[in-house]
N, C-alpha and C positions, 0 to 999 in steps of 0.2 A: 585678529592679531593685535597684540599690544603695540602702542605707539608712544614713544618718549616725546614729551613736550618740554622744550627748553624755556627757561625763564629765570627768575630769581632762584627758584628751586626746580629741579627736574621732576616732572610728573610722568606717571605711566597711565595712559588712558587704556582701559580694558573694556572689552565687550563682555556679553554674558558668557560666551564660551570660555574666555580667559578666566573669569571668576570661577566657573564650574571646574576648570582644570586645576586651579589652586585648591579648591575644596577637596577634589579627589586626591590630590597629592597629600594634603593635610590628613585626610582620613586614612590613607594608606600608611603614613608615618606613625600616627598615634593609635592605630587599632589595637595594639597590645599594651597600651599605657596602663599603669596601675594607679597613678595618682597625679596631682598637679605638677609636683617636682619632676617626676619621671617624664611627663609630657614636655616640660620645658627642656629637659636634657635631650630628648629625642629631636625636638625642633631645632635646638642649637646645632646639632650634628647634621641635620638634613639640608639639602640644597633644593630650592624651588626655582623653576625656570619658566619663563614665558617667552614665546617666540616674538621677535620684534618685527613690526611691519616696516620695511625699508622701501 
């Protein structure tokens, strides 16, 4: 699970499962993309979530 690390900037520490989850979400969002601009539009509208380890 992702963990937020406080400091000058907030960091999100992710493990391999978190990274793979983001990749799966990305692939699902852009699977019907036709070009770079269309991909950008799809990603702007999409929400990506990581569970936080509390």
